[in-house]
N, C-alpha and C positions, 0 to 999 in steps of 0.2 A: 774655494777657499782658503788663504793661504795657513790659515793656521792647521786645517788638515794636511794640507801639502807640507808641513812644518813636519807635524807629527808622523804622516808615512813616510819620511826622508829620514826621520832622525829612526825609526825600527829598523829601516832598512841598513842601514848606518851600521846600527847593533846587529843585527844578521851575519851583516856579511863582514864584520869586524872580529868576527869572534878569532882569537889569534890562540887561541889553547886549541888541546887538541877535541876534538869534539865524536872523534870517535863513539856511535853504538849511540850518540844521539839524535832523536828524531824530534822535532817541534810540526806540531800539529794545532791546528785553528779551525773555528767552528762558525758557522754563519748558515742563515737562513736564506742570503739573497750573495751566491754564491755568483751573480752576472754583475753588480755592482761591484768589486773587490777590484779593486789598482791592478793594473794589468804588469804594473812592476813588483807585486809579488808574486804574480803568476807566471812567473821567467825561471827555468830551469836552474835546479840546487834550493829554489825556495822554497815556494810555497804551488807547486807545478805540478800537483795533480789533486783531482778530483773525487772526493771519495761521499756517493749520496746514500743516505744514510733511510731509507723509506720509513715506513707507519710502522711501527709492528703488528706482525701480526697475527691470526688467533691469541696461538701459544706463549706469543712473549704477552697481550692486552691480559689476559691470564694470570699469568706468574706477578705483572705487575700489578694486578687488583687484590696476589693473593698479600702479594707486601703493605700493598693502600691500606688492607683492613687488617693488618700486623694489630694486636693490642686494642682493637674498636671493640667492639661487645656488637656482637654478632650473633644472629641466629639462622642457624644452614642458608649457606650463601650458595649459590649455583655458578660456580667463576665459570664456566660454562655457560651457561646462559646471557652473562654480561660480557664476556665476551663475545660473543657471537652478537649482540645488542648494539657492539663498537666500533665498529669493523671502522677504518679512518681515523679512529680518534688516535692522538699525539701518549708520550707518558704526560705529559701536560693536560689533554683533557681527560685526563682519565682519575687526576688527582684531582679537576675542578670537579666533575663528576661523584667522587666517591664526596669533597666537602663540602657538592651542594647536597647531597645526601641527609648527610651529618647533619647540618645547618636547619632542613626540615625537619629530622628527627628533634633535634633537642626545640627548636617550633613547636611542634607538639608535644613534648613533656612536660616542657611550658605552658602551655596551655591546660595538659589533663594532672600534675601533678604524677604525669605516673612516666617516667623513660623505659622504656622498647629498646631493643637490639636491633640493629638493621639487619633487613632483610634482602634479598633477590628482589622482589618488586618495588622497595626501595631507593636503590639500585639504576634497574631498569627502568624507574620515571623520571631518575637524574638526571639520567643518559639520554630521554626523549627530551628533553628539556634543554641540554647543553646540542651547541654546534661544533664540530669537528673543526678546529684551524687551519687542520690538513686541505681543506677542501678549497681553500680559496687560495695556500701556497699552492699548493697542483694546477690550479687550474691559470695562476701565474706561471708556474715552469714550465707550463707546457706550451705559451706564447713565445718562450727563449727556447726550450729543445725545435719549435717547428722553422723561428726567423732569425734564430743565433746559434746556430750550434754545428756552425762549419769547419770546428778543427776534430769535432764528435765529442766535447767538454761535458754534456746532458746526451750522451747517447743511454746510460743507465738508467735515470730519470725518463727517458724514451723505452723503454723497458722494462719501464712499470709500469707505466701508464695501459700499455698495451697489452697486460696482460688481463 
């Protein structure tokens, strides 16, 4: 599409055309489809490094859940149990899980007229109803690791998947 090509060219002109001192300047970009990034962006001095950020590990999921529950009415949440039950969940998946549990609690409160705090069981029930979005992404990534990793761009993904 010519409008996309024009946008890419304009962005690259801006990136390459910085005339002022750029010492200490680092430009980062994020994508969930690094294999779709235009090769012009990947040239040395531009976005020439791919850094794979894996889904959060158990300790990170526990920390994320704790942050998401701050200010929420909770009753003796076991963040370790929730973290163990959410292997493969991204931060967004954990947010969706907490929101689902809250929505369920609100619906029960509206029916009963009695609000009750979130429990570990509520979060585990919500986790069982939510499919991690990383599963499909990692399956797609595996194809790129196998068939398009000639330059080693996806070695970090390969290492993660071989664990």
